[in-house]
C-alpha positions as CSV (number, residue, x, y, z in Angstrom):
1,M,-37.2,-9.7,-61.2
2,T,-37.8,-6.0,-61.6
3,D,-38.4,-3.2,-59.1
4,T,-39.9,0.2,-59.6
5,A,-40.9,1.2,-56.1
6,P,-39.3,1.1,-52.7
7,A,-40.7,-2.2,-51.6
8,D,-40.1,-3.2,-48.0
9,I,-36.5,-4.1,-47.4
10,P,-36.0,-7.3,-45.4
11,P,-34.9,-6.3,-41.9
12,S,-32.4,-9.1,-41.8
13,A,-30.5,-7.8,-44.9
14,H,-29.1,-4.7,-43.3
15,V,-29.5,-2.4,-40.3
16,T,-30.2,1.3,-40.2
17,L,-28.5,3.4,-37.5
18,A,-30.2,6.3,-35.7
19,D,-28.5,8.8,-38.0
20,G,-29.8,7.1,-41.1
21,R,-26.6,5.3,-42.2
22,V,-27.1,1.7,-43.3
23,E,-24.7,-1.2,-43.2
24,I,-24.9,-5.0,-43.6
25,A,-26.4,-6.6,-40.5
26,P,-23.9,-7.7,-37.9
27,G,-23.0,-11.4,-38.3
28,A,-24.4,-11.5,-41.8
29,P,-21.8,-12.7,-44.4
30,P,-20.7,-9.9,-46.8
31,P,-21.8,-10.1,-50.4
32,S,-19.7,-12.5,-52.6
33,G,-19.8,-13.9,-56.1
34,P,-19.0,-12.5,-59.5
35,Y,-20.3,-9.0,-58.7
36,A,-18.4,-8.2,-55.5
37,N,-14.8,-7.7,-54.4
38,E,-13.2,-5.9,-51.5
39,D,-13.0,-2.6,-53.3
40,L,-16.7,-2.6,-54.2
41,L,-18.2,-3.8,-50.9
42,P,-19.9,-1.2,-48.6
43,V,-17.6,0.7,-46.3
44,P,-18.3,-0.4,-42.7
45,V,-19.8,2.4,-40.6
46,E,-16.8,2.5,-38.3
47,K,-14.7,3.3,-41.3
48,R,-16.9,6.2,-42.6
49,T,-14.9,8.9,-40.9
50,W,-14.5,11.8,-43.3
51,T,-15.6,15.2,-41.8
52,T,-16.7,18.5,-43.2
53,Y,-13.0,19.6,-43.3
54,N,-12.0,16.5,-45.2
55,F,-14.5,17.1,-48.0
56,S,-13.7,20.8,-48.2
57,A,-10.0,20.0,-48.4
58,L,-10.7,17.4,-51.1
59,W,-12.3,20.1,-53.2
60,V,-9.5,22.6,-52.6
61,G,-7.0,20.0,-53.8
62,M,-9.0,19.1,-56.9
63,A,-10.1,22.7,-57.9
64,H,-6.7,24.3,-57.6
65,N,-5.1,22.9,-60.8
66,T,-4.0,24.0,-64.2
67,A,-7.1,22.8,-66.0
68,S,-9.3,24.9,-63.7
69,W,-7.0,27.9,-64.5
70,T,-7.3,27.4,-68.2
71,L,-11.0,27.0,-67.8
72,A,-11.4,30.5,-66.6
73,S,-8.6,32.1,-68.6
74,G,-10.0,30.5,-71.7
75,L,-13.1,32.6,-71.3
76,I,-11.0,35.7,-71.4
77,A,-9.3,34.4,-74.5
78,V,-12.7,34.1,-76.3
79,G,-13.7,37.6,-75.5
80,M,-15.2,37.9,-71.9
81,D,-13.9,40.4,-69.3
82,W,-13.1,39.3,-65.8
83,K,-16.6,40.0,-64.4
84,Q,-18.3,37.9,-67.1
85,A,-15.9,35.0,-66.7
86,V,-16.1,34.9,-62.9
87,F,-19.9,35.2,-63.1
88,T,-20.2,32.3,-65.6
89,I,-18.0,30.0,-63.5
90,A,-19.6,30.8,-60.2
91,L,-23.1,30.2,-61.5
92,A,-22.0,26.9,-63.1
93,N,-20.5,25.6,-59.9
94,V,-23.6,26.5,-57.9
95,I,-25.8,24.6,-60.4
96,V,-23.6,21.5,-60.6
97,L,-23.5,21.4,-56.8
98,V,-27.1,20.3,-56.8
99,P,-26.7,16.9,-58.5
100,M,-23.4,16.6,-56.7
101,L,-25.2,16.6,-53.3
102,L,-28.1,14.5,-54.6
103,T,-25.9,11.6,-55.9
104,G,-23.5,12.0,-53.1
105,H,-26.2,11.2,-50.6
106,A,-26.0,7.4,-51.3
107,G,-22.3,7.4,-50.2
108,P,-22.4,8.1,-46.5
109,K,-25.8,6.4,-46.2
110,Y,-24.9,3.1,-47.8
111,G,-21.1,3.2,-48.1
112,I,-21.1,2.2,-51.8
113,P,-19.1,3.6,-54.8
114,F,-20.6,5.0,-57.9
115,P,-20.7,1.8,-60.1
116,V,-22.5,-0.1,-57.4
117,F,-24.9,2.8,-56.9
118,A,-25.7,2.8,-60.6
119,R,-26.7,-0.9,-60.4
120,A,-30.0,0.2,-58.8
121,S,-31.1,2.0,-61.9
122,F,-29.2,0.4,-64.8
123,G,-29.1,-3.2,-63.4
124,I,-26.2,-5.3,-62.0
125,R,-24.7,-5.7,-65.4
126,G,-26.1,-2.6,-67.0
127,A,-24.2,-0.4,-64.6
128,N,-21.1,-1.1,-66.6
129,L,-22.6,1.2,-69.3
130,P,-22.4,4.5,-67.3
131,A,-19.4,3.2,-65.4
132,V,-17.4,2.7,-68.6
133,V,-18.6,6.0,-70.1
134,R,-17.5,7.8,-66.9
135,A,-14.2,5.8,-66.9
136,L,-13.4,6.8,-70.5
137,V,-14.1,10.4,-69.6
138,A,-11.7,10.1,-66.7
139,C,-9.1,8.7,-69.1
140,G,-9.5,11.8,-71.2
141,W,-9.1,14.0,-68.3
142,F,-6.1,12.1,-67.0
143,G,-4.5,12.4,-70.4
144,I,-5.2,16.2,-70.6
145,Q,-3.8,16.8,-67.1
146,T,-0.7,14.6,-68.0
147,W,-0.2,16.6,-71.2
148,I,-0.3,19.8,-69.1
149,G,2.3,18.4,-66.7
150,G,4.5,17.3,-69.6
151,E,4.1,20.7,-71.2
152,A,5.2,22.4,-67.9
153,I,8.4,20.3,-67.9
154,Y,9.0,21.0,-71.6
155,F,8.5,24.8,-71.6
156,L,10.1,25.6,-68.3
157,A,13.0,23.2,-68.8
158,G,13.5,24.9,-72.2
159,K,13.9,28.2,-70.5
160,L,16.6,26.8,-68.3
161,I,18.4,24.6,-70.8
162,G,18.0,26.7,-73.9
163,E,17.5,26.0,-77.6
164,G,19.2,22.6,-77.4
165,W,16.0,21.4,-75.6
166,T,13.3,23.2,-77.6
167,D,14.8,23.3,-81.1
168,T,14.8,19.5,-81.7
169,A,13.4,17.2,-84.3
170,R,9.6,17.2,-84.4
171,V,7.5,14.1,-84.2
172,G,3.7,14.3,-84.7
173,G,3.8,18.0,-84.7
174,H,5.7,18.4,-81.4
175,A,9.4,18.3,-80.5
176,W,10.6,14.9,-79.4
177,T,11.6,16.5,-76.1
178,M,7.9,17.4,-75.5
179,W,7.0,13.8,-75.9
180,L,9.8,12.9,-73.5
181,S,8.4,15.4,-71.0
182,F,5.0,13.9,-71.4
183,A,6.4,10.4,-70.8
184,V,8.3,11.4,-67.7
185,F,5.3,13.0,-66.1
186,W,3.2,10.0,-67.0
187,A,5.7,7.7,-65.4
188,L,5.8,9.8,-62.3
189,Q,2.1,9.5,-61.8
190,V,2.2,5.7,-62.4
191,A,4.9,5.4,-59.7
192,I,2.6,7.3,-57.2
193,I,-0.3,5.1,-58.1
194,H,1.7,2.0,-57.5
195,R,2.5,3.1,-54.0
196,G,-1.2,3.0,-53.1
197,M,-3.9,5.3,-51.8
198,E,-2.2,6.2,-48.5
199,T,0.6,7.9,-50.4
200,I,-2.0,9.7,-52.5
201,R,-3.9,10.8,-49.4
202,R,-0.7,12.2,-47.7
203,F,0.2,14.1,-50.9
204,E,-3.2,15.8,-51.1
205,N,-2.9,17.1,-47.6
206,W,-0.1,19.6,-48.5
207,A,-0.6,20.0,-52.2
208,A,-3.7,22.3,-52.1
209,P,-2.2,25.2,-50.0
210,F,1.0,25.1,-52.0
211,V,-0.8,25.5,-55.3
212,L,-2.9,28.3,-53.9
213,V,0.2,30.2,-52.8
214,G,1.5,29.7,-56.4
215,A,-1.6,31.3,-57.8
216,F,-1.2,34.4,-55.7
217,V,2.5,34.6,-56.6
218,M,1.5,34.5,-60.3
219,L,-1.0,37.4,-59.6
220,W,1.6,39.4,-57.8
221,W,4.1,38.9,-60.7
222,M,1.6,39.9,-63.4
223,S,0.4,42.9,-61.4
224,D,4.0,44.1,-61.0
225,K,4.6,43.8,-64.7
226,A,1.4,45.6,-65.5
227,G,2.1,48.5,-63.1
228,G,-0.5,47.5,-60.5
229,L,-3.8,45.8,-60.2
230,G,-5.6,48.5,-62.2
231,P,-4.8,47.2,-65.7
232,L,-5.9,43.7,-64.7
233,F,-9.4,45.0,-63.9
234,D,-9.5,47.5,-66.8
235,Q,-9.4,45.1,-69.7
236,P,-12.7,45.6,-71.5
237,S,-15.0,42.8,-72.7
238,K,-15.0,42.2,-76.5
239,L,-18.6,41.2,-76.2
240,G,-20.3,43.8,-74.0
241,W,-23.4,42.6,-72.1
242,G,-25.7,42.4,-75.2
243,G,-26.5,39.7,-77.6
244,D,-22.9,38.8,-78.4
245,F,-22.3,37.9,-74.7
246,W,-25.4,35.9,-74.2
247,K,-24.8,34.0,-77.4
248,L,-21.4,32.9,-75.9
249,F,-22.7,32.6,-72.3
250,W,-24.9,29.6,-72.7
251,P,-22.4,27.2,-74.3
252,S,-19.8,28.5,-71.9
253,L,-22.1,27.8,-68.9
254,M,-22.7,24.3,-70.1
255,G,-19.0,23.8,-70.6
256,M,-18.3,25.0,-67.1
257,I,-20.9,22.6,-65.7
258,G,-19.4,19.9,-67.8
259,F,-16.0,20.4,-66.1
260,W,-17.3,18.9,-62.8
261,S,-20.2,16.9,-64.2
262,T,-17.9,13.9,-64.0
263,L,-17.6,14.2,-60.3
264,S,-21.4,14.7,-59.9
265,L,-21.7,11.1,-60.9
266,N,-18.9,9.4,-59.0
267,I,-18.9,11.6,-55.9
268,P,-20.2,8.5,-53.9
269,D,-16.6,7.1,-54.4
270,F,-15.6,9.8,-51.9
271,T,-18.7,10.4,-49.8
272,R,-18.9,6.7,-49.0
273,Y,-16.3,7.5,-46.4
274,G,-18.4,10.3,-44.9
275,R,-19.2,10.4,-41.2
276,S,-22.6,11.9,-41.9
277,Q,-24.8,13.5,-44.5
278,K,-24.1,16.9,-42.9
279,A,-20.3,16.3,-43.3
280,Q,-20.6,15.7,-47.1
281,M,-23.2,18.4,-47.8
282,R,-21.4,21.1,-45.8
283,G,-18.0,20.1,-47.0
284,Q,-19.0,20.1,-50.6
285,A,-21.0,23.3,-50.4
286,L,-18.1,25.1,-48.7
287,G,-15.4,23.5,-50.9
288,L,-16.7,23.5,-54.5
289,P,-18.3,26.8,-55.4
290,T,-16.1,29.0,-53.2
291,T,-12.8,27.3,-54.3
292,M,-13.6,27.3,-58.0
293,T,-14.8,31.0,-57.9
294,L,-11.7,32.1,-56.1
295,F,-9.4,30.3,-58.4
296,A,-11.3,31.6,-61.4
297,F,-11.0,35.1,-60.1
298,L,-7.2,34.7,-59.8
299,S,-7.0,33.2,-63.2
300,V,-9.0,35.8,-65.1
301,L,-7.0,38.7,-63.4
302,V,-3.7,37.2,-64.4
303,T,-4.9,36.5,-67.9
304,S,-6.3,40.1,-68.2
305,G,-2.9,41.3,-67.0
306,S,-1.1,39.3,-69.7
307,Q,-3.3,41.0,-72.3
308,A,-2.3,44.4,-70.9
309,V,1.4,43.4,-70.8
310,Y,1.8,41.3,-73.9
311,G,-1.0,42.6,-76.1
312,E,-2.8,39.3,-76.2
313,P,-4.3,37.0,-73.5
314,V,-2.0,34.1,-72.6
315,W,-4.6,31.6,-71.3
316,D,-2.1,28.8,-70.6
317,P,-0.3,29.4,-67.3
318,V,2.7,27.2,-68.3
319,R,3.3,29.4,-71.4
320,L,2.8,32.5,-69.3
321,A,5.3,31.4,-66.6
322,A,7.8,30.6,-69.4
323,K,7.9,34.3,-70.2
324,T,9.9,35.1,-67.1
325,D,13.7,35.0,-67.2
326,N,14.1,34.5,-63.4
327,V,15.5,31.1,-62.8
328,V,14.0,30.8,-59.3
329,G,10.6,31.9,-60.6
330,L,10.8,29.3,-63.4
331,L,11.6,26.5,-60.9
332,F,8.8,27.6,-58.6
333,A,6.4,27.7,-61.5
334,L,7.4,24.3,-62.6
335,V,7.0,22.7,-59.2
336,T,3.7,24.5,-58.7
337,V,2.2,23.2,-62.0
338,L,3.5,19.7,-61.4
339,V,2.1,19.6,-57.8
340,A,-1.3,21.0,-59.0
341,T,-1.6,18.5,-61.8
342,L,-0.6,15.6,-59.7
343,S,-3.1,16.6,-57.0
344,V,-6.2,16.7,-59.3
345,N,-5.1,13.8,-61.5
346,V,-4.7,11.4,-58.7
347,A,-7.9,12.4,-56.8
348,A,-10.3,13.2,-59.6
349,N,-9.2,11.1,-62.5
350,L,-7.9,7.8,-61.0
351,V,-10.2,7.0,-58.1
352,S,-13.4,6.8,-60.3
353,P,-12.1,4.8,-63.3
354,A,-10.3,2.4,-60.9
355,F,-13.7,1.5,-59.3
356,D,-15.4,1.6,-62.7
357,F,-13.1,-0.8,-64.4
358,S,-13.1,-3.0,-61.3
359,N,-16.9,-3.2,-61.7
360,I,-16.6,-4.7,-65.1
361,A,-14.8,-7.8,-63.8
362,P,-14.6,-7.6,-60.0
363,R,-12.8,-11.0,-59.7
364,R,-10.0,-10.0,-62.1
365,I,-9.6,-6.2,-61.8
366,S,-8.6,-4.7,-58.6
367,F,-8.7,-1.0,-57.7
368,R,-5.0,-0.6,-58.5
369,T,-5.2,-2.5,-61.7
370,G,-8.1,-0.3,-62.8
371,A,-5.9,2.8,-62.1
372,L,-3.1,1.4,-64.3
373,V,-5.6,0.7,-67.1
374,T,-6.7,4.3,-66.9
375,S,-3.1,5.5,-67.3
376,V,-2.6,3.5,-70.5
377,L,-5.9,4.5,-72.1
378,A,-5.3,8.1,-71.3
379,V,-2.4,8.1,-73.8
380,L,-4.5,6.5,-76.5
381,I,-7.2,9.2,-76.4
382,F,-4.7,11.8,-77.9
383,P,-5.2,14.4,-75.1
384,W,-2.9,16.9,-77.0
385,K,-5.6,17.3,-79.6
386,L,-8.3,18.1,-77.0
387,Y,-6.1,20.7,-75.3
388,A,-4.9,22.3,-78.5
389,D,-7.1,25.5,-78.3
390,P,-9.6,27.1,-75.9
391,Q,-12.4,26.8,-78.5
392,G,-12.1,23.0,-78.7
393,Y,-11.3,22.6,-75.0
394,I,-14.2,24.5,-73.6
395,F,-16.9,24.0,-76.2
396,T,-16.1,20.6,-77.7
397,W,-14.6,18.5,-75.0
398,L,-16.3,20.0,-72.0
399,G,-19.6,20.4,-73.9
400,L,-19.7,16.8,-75.0
401,V,-18.7,15.5,-71.6
402,G,-21.3,17.5,-69.9
403,G,-24.1,16.6,-72.3
404,L,-23.4,12.9,-72.1
405,L,-22.9,12.6,-68.4
406,G,-25.9,14.8,-67.7
407,T,-28.0,12.0,-69.0
408,V,-26.6,9.6,-66.5
409,A,-27.1,12.1,-63.6
410,G,-30.7,12.5,-64.6
411,I,-31.4,8.7,-64.4
412,L,-29.5,8.3,-61.1
413,V,-31.4,11.2,-59.4
414,A,-34.8,10.1,-60.8
415,D,-34.3,6.5,-59.7
416,Y,-32.8,7.2,-56.3
417,W,-34.9,10.1,-55.2
418,V,-38.2,9.9,-57.0
419,L,-38.8,6.2,-57.4
420,R,-36.9,4.7,-54.4
421,R,-37.0,7.6,-52.1
422,A,-33.4,7.0,-51.1
423,R,-34.0,3.4,-50.1
424,L,-31.8,0.6,-51.4
425,D,-31.3,-3.1,-50.6
426,L,-27.5,-3.5,-50.0
427,L,-27.3,-7.2,-50.6
428,D,-29.4,-7.1,-53.8
429,L,-26.9,-4.7,-55.3
430,Y,-24.4,-7.5,-55.4
431,R,-26.4,-10.6,-56.4
432,R,-28.0,-12.2,-59.4
433,G,-31.7,-12.5,-59.4
434,G,-32.4,-9.8,-56.9
435,R,-34.5,-6.7,-57.3
436,Y,-31.8,-5.0,-59.4
437,W,-31.3,-7.8,-61.8
438,Y,-34.1,-6.7,-64.1
439,A,-33.8,-8.7,-67.4
440,G,-30.4,-10.5,-67.6
441,G,-28.8,-7.9,-65.4
442,W,-29.9,-4.9,-67.6
443,N,-32.7,-2.4,-67.1
444,W,-33.5,-1.6,-70.7
445,R,-35.5,1.5,-69.6
446,A,-32.4,3.2,-68.3
447,V,-30.5,2.3,-71.4
448,V,-33.2,3.8,-73.6
449,A,-33.3,7.0,-71.5
450,F,-29.6,7.2,-71.6
451,A,-29.4,6.8,-75.4
452,A,-32.3,9.3,-76.1
453,G,-30.9,11.9,-73.7
454,G,-27.4,11.5,-75.1
455,V,-28.5,11.9,-78.7
456,L,-30.5,15.1,-77.9
457,A,-27.7,16.5,-75.8
458,I,-24.8,16.0,-78.1
459,G,-26.2,15.0,-81.5
460,G,-26.2,18.5,-82.8
461,A,-22.9,19.5,-81.3
462,D,-19.8,20.5,-83.3
463,F,-17.3,17.7,-82.7
464,H,-14.3,19.7,-84.1
465,P,-11.4,19.1,-83.6
466,L,-12.3,15.4,-82.9
467,I,-14.2,15.1,-86.2
468,D,-15.7,17.5,-88.8
469,G,-19.3,18.4,-88.8
470,R,-22.3,17.6,-86.6
471,P,-23.8,14.1,-86.4
472,V,-27.4,15.3,-86.4
473,P,-27.5,18.8,-87.9
474,A,-31.2,19.2,-87.1
475,L,-30.4,19.1,-83.3
476,R,-28.0,22.0,-83.6
477,P,-30.3,24.4,-81.6
478,L,-30.0,22.1,-78.6
479,A,-26.2,21.9,-78.7
480,D,-25.5,24.9,-76.5
481,Y,-27.6,23.4,-73.7
482,G,-26.2,19.9,-73.8
483,W,-26.0,19.2,-70.0
484,A,-29.5,20.5,-69.2
485,V,-31.0,18.8,-72.2
486,G,-29.4,15.5,-71.4
487,L,-30.3,15.6,-67.7
488,G,-33.9,16.7,-68.2
489,T,-34.6,14.3,-71.1
490,S,-33.2,11.2,-69.5
491,M,-34.9,12.0,-66.1
492,A,-38.4,12.5,-67.7
493,L,-38.1,9.5,-70.1
494,Y,-36.8,7.2,-67.4
495,L,-39.6,8.0,-65.0
496,A,-42.2,7.6,-67.8
497,L,-40.8,4.2,-68.9
498,M,-40.6,2.9,-65.3
499,A,-44.2,4.0,-64.7
500,V,-45.4,2.2,-67.8
501,G,-43.6,-0.9,-66.7
502,A,-45.1,-0.8,-63.3
503,G,-48.6,-0.3,-64.8
504,T,-48.1,-3.2,-67.1
505,R,-47.1,-5.6,-64.3
506,A,-50.0,-4.4,-62.2
507,R,-52.5,-5.5,-64.9
508,T,-51.0,-8.9,-65.4
């Protein structure tokens, strides 16, 4: 059975409240079977309690992290001045907010997580395709953030302990003490995961303001070394505002969009707890663009100051903090980086893949088990290679992520808003043979749109340092616009294929 239009939903399946939120009808048994478990079922209306403040605080906690810092400072390292870097990041976050709000709508309305939401367009079984892609991306991010945390322990402990810590035997290009630091930080996160979501939630409550204070302390320290704020603003752009800047601007913009393109897919994992649509929309609008822009502003000022003080931009805050000889300052920097990294890693990089892996085998994989699987796969992705240089970090990793996930966002938005007009059948999202079963649980039209959009978005990209060369050299002109190309292509192709399918059935 297939479905291309918002056919009438049986009134007995679910009830719609006055504010538009939907839940399973009172007295009706919850969905069961091989495609449901407790973690994937709709959140009851009485448990959808998050307010505007909760969503804003969530974004503060996720945005104030070392990866966000290096995102902005990396633009300084490749030649932009502070105005160009802040402008690029601010614009990117305003753009990515749009699909964030569109996909987030299904959360408070239906109380469902991302992999269940994707079943409407990809099919009950086909939803595993975007869910696994998103989960693997989260594994990559979790690995990168864990490497950052381990790096903080290594460099700053080296300043405290001395050469006995840093000048050790090297394994795989890094000191064995660096690998030990990485393992220690990885184990710390696994311990937090094991304690459950309530521990994570309490941790997020105080982590965000602590990290923001740390960023301002870093700004004060760098301005003091530079002789005031003036040198931080005076560092000129190596590009100007001519052709050299715009040539770098577009791939940088796509990379900045790619940074949060992951959350633009799985944001229903959080908004499903929302008290209302206004709460999630206002909370995200207040929390994402403003927080990222402020943190980017602090980052680029500090990095510009490092260029004035040390003669070259130090884009990695851990390496920058390691340049101080003050023991108290080193300890504060170490704790700040660790808290920031834990904050974003737990919220942004474990919640989603935990649901995604659970969606593969709901009977066998729980939310907690999915989080542990993520922790293991994060090591096998070799995050130290992705984070090795700003060129590869911004243009390769973020560009590829943005391009690939943009294709999924295009399909989700087209299906939910254009075809279904935000109407879903809750029970059919969990059962075989319903309107979202399509052919054997797969909607081949979504798969084709995903594949075509993905090839056009990243086929011409430079995969270095992952691999040498471009898979499809002829697509190189599209590589700088991966996210937009992927989103637009998949959206248009999906709508076209679904329209053809509807027309064919109408004639038979």
